[in-house]
Structure formats: structure tokens, C-alpha cells
C-alpha positions as CSV (number, residue, x, y, z in Angstrom):
1,M,26.2,5.1,-6.3
2,K,23.2,3.4,-4.9
3,P,20.8,1.6,-7.3
4,Q,17.4,3.2,-7.4
5,T,14.7,1.0,-5.9
6,V,11.2,1.0,-7.4
7,K,8.5,0.9,-4.8
8,C,5.4,-1.2,-5.5
9,P,2.1,0.7,-5.8
10,I,0.8,-0.8,-2.5
11,T,3.8,0.5,-0.6
12,K,3.5,4.0,-2.1
13,V,-0.1,4.4,-1.3
14,A,0.3,2.8,2.2
15,E,3.1,5.3,3.0
16,L,0.9,8.2,1.9
17,L,-2.0,7.0,4.0
18,S,0.0,5.5,6.8
19,D,-2.2,6.8,9.6
20,T,-5.8,7.3,10.4
21,W,-5.8,11.1,10.4
22,T,-4.6,11.5,6.8
23,M,-7.6,9.7,5.3
24,L,-10.0,11.4,7.7
25,I,-8.7,14.8,6.8
26,M,-9.2,14.0,3.1
27,H,-12.7,12.6,3.8
28,F,-13.7,15.9,5.5
29,L,-12.3,18.0,2.7
30,M,-13.9,16.0,-0.2
31,D,-17.3,17.7,-0.1
32,K,-16.1,21.3,0.2
33,P,-13.0,23.4,1.1
34,K,-12.6,24.1,4.8
35,R,-10.5,26.3,7.1
36,F,-8.1,24.9,9.7
37,S,-10.5,25.6,12.5
38,D,-13.3,23.8,10.7
39,L,-11.1,20.7,10.3
40,E,-10.1,20.9,13.9
41,K,-13.7,20.9,15.0
42,S,-14.6,18.0,12.7
43,L,-11.7,15.8,13.7
44,T,-12.4,15.1,17.3
45,G,-9.3,14.2,19.2
46,I,-6.7,15.5,16.8
47,S,-4.1,17.9,18.2
48,T,-3.3,21.2,16.6
49,R,0.2,20.0,16.0
50,T,-0.8,16.8,14.4
51,L,-3.3,18.5,12.1
52,T,-0.7,21.1,11.1
53,L,1.8,18.3,10.3
54,K,-0.7,16.3,8.3
55,L,-1.8,19.3,6.3
56,K,1.8,20.2,5.5
57,K,2.4,16.6,4.2
58,L,-0.8,16.7,2.1
59,L,0.3,20.0,0.7
60,L,3.7,18.7,-0.2
61,E,2.1,15.6,-1.8
62,K,-0.1,18.0,-3.8
63,M,-3.2,16.2,-2.5
64,I,-4.6,19.5,-1.3
65,I,-4.0,23.2,-1.8
66,K,-4.6,26.2,0.4
67,N,-6.5,28.9,-1.6
68,K,-6.1,32.6,-1.3
69,D,-8.9,32.8,1.2
70,G,-7.2,30.4,3.6
71,Y,-9.4,27.4,2.8
72,Y,-7.9,23.9,2.2
73,E,-9.3,22.2,-0.8
74,V,-8.7,18.8,-2.5
75,T,-6.8,18.7,-5.8
76,K,-7.6,16.4,-8.7
77,K,-4.9,14.1,-7.3
78,G,-6.5,14.1,-3.9
79,K,-10.0,13.4,-5.3
80,G,-8.6,10.2,-6.6
81,L,-8.7,8.9,-3.0
82,K,-12.4,8.8,-3.3
83,I,-11.9,5.3,-4.9
84,I,-10.1,4.2,-1.7
85,E,-12.7,5.8,0.5
86,N,-15.6,4.0,-1.3
87,S,-13.7,0.7,-1.0
88,M,-13.3,1.3,2.7
89,I,-17.0,1.9,3.1
90,R,-17.8,-1.3,1.1
91,Y,-15.4,-3.3,3.2
92,D,-16.8,-2.0,6.4
93,K,-20.4,-2.9,5.4
94,K,-19.3,-6.4,4.3
95,Y,-16.8,-7.5,6.9
96,L,-16.9,-5.2,10.0
């Protein structure tokens, strides 16, 4: 039997947000629910396949839900990423 390893908080969040698209999808969903086509238009350069895979991951992680009208919306857990988004904006203004 393998011993269970406990991941540090930085590792867990980094794995969740391990690519640019995930945070951008969450950013575009923060203000209001959107349909797949709305996200596709907002996220210039993302492929349909990539968007589909990222949305599936976010659904599995319970960061978003798909409501009965077909709109993707952020859950309470997903809204917690606003803290990271705000920190990214502050970092950009100060250092980039």
C-alpha cells in the first residue's frame, strides 16, 4: 500500500491553473454566465477542442456549472479565484 502524499497548497492551485486558458475562461465567466459560443468569441485563439476540455475540467473541479439554459456560470468555489485574479492585476501594474 502506497503512503498518501499531501500536496502543498501552492502545488494544488498551480495544477488547477496550470495553463493560460483556464484563468482566462474563469475571468470571462466572473461577470455573468455565458454560452459556449460566447466564450469562444471572447477567447481569441482558443480551439473548440481546447475550450471543451477546459470547461470539462472546470466542471469536474466544481469551479463552474452548466445551468439548464446551457450557460456556464461560476460557482462559489470558482468565485474564490477573484482573489488570484486581483493579485495578478496588481502584480502586472507593479512589475510588468
